[in-house]
C-alpha positions as CSV (number, residue, x, y, z in Angstrom):
1,M,-94.2,18.3,-60.1
2,N,-91.9,19.1,-57.7
3,I,-91.3,23.1,-58.0
4,S,-93.1,25.4,-55.5
5,L,-95.2,28.1,-56.2
6,F,-92.9,30.5,-55.0
7,E,-90.2,29.2,-57.7
8,L,-93.0,29.3,-60.2
9,N,-94.0,33.0,-59.7
10,T,-90.1,33.8,-59.3
11,R,-89.2,32.1,-62.8
12,Y,-92.4,32.5,-64.8
13,G,-94.5,35.2,-62.9
14,A,-95.1,38.9,-63.4
15,P,-97.4,40.9,-61.1
16,G,-100.6,41.9,-62.4
17,R,-100.0,39.8,-65.6
18,I,-99.3,36.4,-64.7
19,V,-100.0,34.6,-61.3
20,F,-99.3,31.2,-60.0
21,R,-101.4,29.9,-57.1
22,E,-102.5,26.8,-55.5
23,G,-105.4,25.2,-57.2
24,L,-108.4,22.6,-56.7
25,G,-106.9,19.4,-55.5
26,G,-103.6,21.0,-54.3
27,Y,-102.2,21.5,-57.9
28,P,-100.8,24.8,-59.2
29,E,-103.1,27.0,-61.2
30,V,-102.0,30.0,-63.2
31,A,-103.9,33.1,-64.2
32,I,-102.9,35.2,-66.8
33,S,-104.4,38.7,-67.7
34,N,-104.0,42.0,-69.5
35,R,-106.6,44.8,-70.8
36,Y,-108.4,42.3,-72.8
37,G,-109.2,39.8,-70.3
38,T,-108.4,37.0,-68.0
39,A,-107.7,33.0,-68.5
40,E,-107.0,30.6,-65.6
41,V,-105.1,27.4,-66.4
42,A,-104.7,24.4,-64.4
43,L,-101.1,22.5,-64.5
44,L,-103.1,19.2,-63.9
45,G,-104.2,18.2,-67.4
46,G,-103.6,21.8,-68.9
47,N,-107.4,22.1,-68.8
48,V,-108.3,26.1,-69.3
49,L,-110.5,26.6,-66.3
50,S,-112.2,29.8,-67.1
51,Y,-111.8,32.9,-69.7
52,R,-113.4,35.9,-69.3
53,P,-113.2,38.7,-72.1
54,T,-113.2,42.5,-70.2
55,G,-116.7,43.8,-70.0
56,H,-118.2,40.1,-70.7
57,S,-119.6,37.6,-68.4
58,P,-117.2,34.2,-68.4
59,V,-117.1,32.4,-71.6
60,L,-116.3,29.0,-70.0
61,F,-118.8,26.9,-68.2
62,R,-117.3,25.4,-64.7
63,S,-119.3,23.5,-62.2
64,A,-119.6,24.3,-58.8
65,W,-117.9,20.8,-58.1
66,Q,-114.4,21.3,-55.9
67,D,-113.3,17.9,-55.7
68,Y,-110.8,18.2,-58.4
69,E,-109.2,14.8,-58.1
70,R,-106.3,13.6,-60.5
71,G,-107.7,10.5,-62.2
72,K,-111.2,11.7,-62.4
73,E,-112.8,13.2,-65.7
74,V,-113.9,17.2,-65.3
75,H,-116.9,18.2,-67.4
76,G,-116.0,22.2,-67.9
77,G,-113.7,24.6,-68.8
78,C,-111.5,23.5,-71.8
79,P,-109.9,20.4,-71.3
80,I,-107.4,18.8,-73.6
81,C,-108.1,15.3,-75.4
82,W,-104.8,13.7,-76.3
83,P,-103.3,11.7,-77.5
84,W,-106.7,10.2,-78.7
85,F,-110.4,11.7,-78.9
86,G,-113.1,9.9,-77.6
87,K,-112.9,6.3,-77.7
88,S,-109.7,6.5,-80.7
89,G,-107.4,4.9,-78.1
90,E,-106.6,1.2,-77.8
91,P,-109.4,-1.2,-76.5
92,G,-109.9,-0.7,-73.0
93,S,-108.3,2.9,-72.7
94,K,-109.6,5.8,-71.3
95,S,-112.0,8.1,-73.1
96,H,-110.1,11.4,-74.4
97,G,-106.8,10.0,-73.8
98,F,-104.1,10.5,-70.8
99,A,-102.8,13.9,-71.1
100,R,-106.1,15.6,-69.2
101,F,-104.6,13.5,-66.2
102,C,-101.4,14.3,-66.2
103,V,-99.2,17.2,-64.5
104,F,-97.8,19.8,-67.1
105,E,-94.5,21.3,-66.7
106,V,-93.7,25.2,-67.0
107,R,-91.7,26.0,-70.1
108,G,-92.3,29.9,-70.3
109,S,-93.9,32.8,-70.2
110,S,-94.3,36.3,-71.7
111,Y,-96.3,39.4,-72.1
112,S,-96.8,42.6,-74.1
113,E,-98.8,45.3,-74.4
114,E,-101.2,43.5,-76.5
115,M,-100.8,39.6,-75.3
116,T,-100.0,37.5,-72.4
117,E,-99.2,33.9,-72.7
118,V,-97.7,30.9,-70.7
119,T,-96.3,27.8,-72.2
120,L,-97.0,24.4,-70.6
121,G,-95.4,20.9,-71.8
122,L,-95.5,17.2,-71.3
123,R,-93.0,14.5,-72.1
124,A,-93.2,10.6,-72.4
125,D,-92.1,8.8,-69.1
126,G,-92.7,5.7,-67.4
127,D,-96.2,6.4,-66.5
128,T,-97.3,7.6,-69.9
129,K,-95.8,4.9,-71.7
130,S,-97.4,2.4,-69.2
131,V,-100.6,3.3,-71.3
132,W,-99.2,4.5,-74.8
133,N,-95.9,2.9,-75.2
134,Y,-94.5,5.9,-77.5
135,D,-91.7,8.9,-77.0
136,F,-93.4,12.4,-77.8
137,D,-93.2,15.9,-76.6
138,L,-96.2,18.2,-76.2
139,E,-96.3,21.7,-75.9
140,F,-99.4,23.7,-75.2
141,K,-99.5,27.5,-75.5
142,V,-102.2,29.6,-73.8
143,S,-102.5,33.2,-74.4
144,V,-105.2,36.1,-73.9
145,S,-105.2,38.8,-76.5
146,M,-108.2,40.3,-78.1
147,K,-108.9,36.4,-78.5
148,L,-108.2,33.1,-76.0
149,N,-105.7,31.7,-78.2
150,L,-104.7,27.9,-77.7
151,S,-102.1,26.0,-79.5
152,L,-101.0,22.4,-78.9
153,K,-97.9,21.0,-80.7
154,T,-97.2,17.2,-80.7
155,T,-93.6,16.3,-81.8
156,N,-92.8,12.5,-82.3
157,T,-89.5,12.4,-80.6
158,G,-89.0,8.5,-81.1
159,D,-88.0,6.0,-83.6
160,R,-91.4,4.7,-84.5
161,E,-94.8,6.4,-86.0
162,F,-97.6,6.7,-84.2
163,L,-101.3,7.6,-84.9
164,L,-102.7,10.9,-83.5
165,T,-106.4,11.7,-82.4
166,E,-106.9,14.9,-80.6
167,G,-108.9,17.7,-79.5
168,F,-110.2,20.8,-77.5
169,H,-113.4,20.1,-75.9
170,P,-114.6,23.6,-74.5
171,Y,-117.8,24.1,-72.5
172,F,-119.4,27.4,-73.7
173,R,-121.4,28.9,-70.9
174,V,-125.0,29.7,-72.3
175,M,-128.0,31.1,-70.9
176,D,-130.2,28.2,-72.2
177,R,-129.1,25.2,-74.5
178,D,-132.5,25.3,-76.4
179,R,-132.0,29.1,-77.2
180,C,-128.5,28.1,-78.7
181,E,-127.3,27.5,-82.3
182,V,-124.0,26.9,-84.4
183,K,-123.7,28.9,-87.3
184,G,-121.6,27.6,-89.9
185,T,-122.9,23.6,-90.3
186,G,-124.4,24.2,-93.4
187,G,-123.7,21.5,-95.9
188,L,-121.5,19.8,-93.6
189,D,-121.8,15.7,-93.4
190,Y,-122.0,14.6,-89.9
191,I,-122.6,11.4,-87.8
192,D,-124.8,11.3,-85.1
193,A,-122.6,9.6,-82.4
194,R,-125.6,8.7,-80.4
195,D,-126.8,5.8,-83.2
196,M,-124.1,6.4,-85.7
197,S,-126.7,7.6,-88.3
198,K,-125.4,9.7,-91.0
199,S,-126.4,12.9,-92.6
200,T,-126.2,16.3,-94.3
201,M,-126.7,19.4,-92.2
202,A,-129.3,21.7,-94.4
203,G,-128.2,24.9,-92.3
204,D,-127.5,26.4,-89.0
205,F,-127.6,23.8,-86.1
206,G,-130.2,24.5,-83.6
207,L,-129.9,22.8,-80.3
208,D,-133.4,21.5,-78.8
209,S,-132.1,18.1,-77.5
210,E,-129.3,16.2,-76.4
211,A,-126.6,16.0,-79.1
212,D,-123.3,14.3,-80.2
213,H,-122.8,15.3,-83.8
214,V,-119.3,14.8,-85.3
215,F,-119.2,17.1,-88.6
216,T,-116.6,16.1,-91.3
217,L,-114.8,19.8,-92.2
218,K,-114.2,20.5,-95.7
219,D,-110.5,20.4,-96.6
220,E,-109.5,24.2,-95.8
221,P,-106.6,25.3,-94.0
222,R,-108.9,27.3,-91.4
223,H,-112.4,26.6,-89.9
224,E,-114.8,29.0,-88.4
225,F,-117.9,28.5,-86.5
226,V,-120.1,30.7,-84.3
227,L,-121.9,29.7,-81.5
228,M,-125.2,31.8,-81.1
229,D,-126.4,32.3,-77.3
230,N,-129.7,33.8,-78.0
231,G,-130.6,33.8,-74.5
232,M,-127.7,36.0,-73.4
233,G,-127.5,37.7,-76.5
234,R,-123.8,36.5,-77.2
235,A,-121.8,35.1,-80.1
236,I,-119.1,32.9,-79.3
237,A,-117.0,32.9,-82.7
238,L,-114.4,29.7,-82.8
239,A,-111.5,29.4,-85.5
240,S,-109.4,26.1,-85.6
241,S,-106.7,24.6,-87.6
242,G,-105.2,21.2,-87.7
243,N,-108.6,19.5,-86.9
244,R,-110.8,17.4,-89.5
245,K,-113.8,17.2,-87.3
246,L,-115.9,19.4,-85.5
247,V,-117.8,17.9,-82.6
248,V,-121.2,19.6,-81.1
249,W,-121.8,17.8,-77.7
250,N,-124.6,18.2,-75.1
251,P,-125.6,15.6,-72.8
252,G,-129.2,16.5,-71.9
253,P,-130.8,15.5,-68.8
254,A,-130.7,12.1,-68.9
255,A,-126.8,12.3,-68.4
256,K,-125.8,11.6,-64.8
257,L,-122.4,13.3,-64.4
258,Y,-121.0,13.1,-61.1
259,D,-119.7,17.0,-61.0
260,L,-122.4,18.3,-62.7
261,A,-125.6,19.5,-60.8
262,E,-128.9,18.1,-62.0
263,D,-129.6,21.2,-64.5
264,D,-126.2,22.1,-65.5
265,W,-126.8,20.5,-68.9
266,R,-128.6,23.6,-69.9
267,K,-125.9,26.1,-69.0
268,F,-123.2,24.9,-71.6
269,V,-122.9,23.9,-75.1
270,C,-119.5,22.0,-76.4
271,V,-118.3,23.0,-79.4
272,E,-115.1,21.1,-80.2
273,P,-112.4,21.4,-82.6
274,A,-111.3,17.8,-82.9
275,T,-110.0,14.7,-84.8
276,L,-111.9,11.4,-84.5
277,W,-112.2,8.5,-85.3
278,R,-108.8,6.6,-86.0
279,D,-109.3,6.6,-90.0
280,A,-109.2,10.4,-90.0
281,G,-106.0,10.5,-87.6
282,F,-102.9,11.9,-88.3
283,T,-99.5,9.5,-88.7
284,L,-96.5,11.1,-87.3
285,K,-93.3,9.6,-88.2
286,P,-90.2,10.1,-86.2
287,G,-89.3,13.9,-85.9
288,E,-92.4,14.8,-87.4
289,T,-94.9,17.6,-85.7
290,H,-98.8,18.4,-85.8
291,T,-100.2,21.3,-84.1
292,L,-103.8,21.8,-83.6
293,E,-104.7,25.7,-82.9
294,A,-108.0,27.4,-81.9
295,A,-109.2,31.0,-81.2
296,I,-112.0,31.9,-79.3
297,Q,-113.7,35.1,-79.4
298,S,-116.6,36.5,-77.3
299,N,-118.8,39.3,-79.3
300,L,-121.5,41.2,-77.3
301,P,-124.7,42.8,-79.6
302,E,-124.1,46.1,-80.7
303,P,-125.9,49.0,-78.0
304,P,-129.3,50.5,-79.4
305,Q,-128.4,54.0,-81.1
306,A,-129.9,56.7,-79.4
């Protein structure tokens, strides 16, 4: 990305609302804020690094790891998984696609009394075609209002159709994984990706061990779930559209991930609006678009009545 922080702030910044600065690994980050809260977004990968509503503790988990090196997986924030989710790409391809390793361009920014927004983008080039030989335009909008709003729009700009699987991968910060549950899963069929066994969730999904559950969503325009953090006394509401699955993931203590401390697994639960596997993907013909959207809202318990 050949544009300086000075140019970014001159073109797209707004004092007290939208500020570009050097981030981890030397790549730019943008902080957006208003009376409702703040969010930070890395141009490397479009990763939403943090979200903190006014008066709340941080909603997204972020490890203490500082070596934010391009080409390495980052376990934290809200990474973009695109143009495939998990291992839905071609054989031998990296898990969760290549967008999270690309540097996004800044396409615009705006603010009002009720919302602050930044628009990022990614286009096909020689590097992307070396791993996925298609023409595309990817536009990612992040805004802070009373919620954190995410919108990922894919356009097929080529002359061949392609298959799209994708997802947002938010790491929600919790007090203790074992005191969490995901509400809204009752009656949904799921696959436990650890052993590919199939079942139906009887009610809310209480977490007490590692999890990698892939829920098949009902054919509805909007999907709503709530992560209850009973240790912190907080409810994180997640509404999404444009996804056919919901993934609930926590690696447990056996996972040894390079950028996580030994007990970090206790501090997050991933609830991911996604589409996987290939048989559930979206086929985009030339000129067609598909949009994945998510809204995240943190709710604290009501104070006791006097």
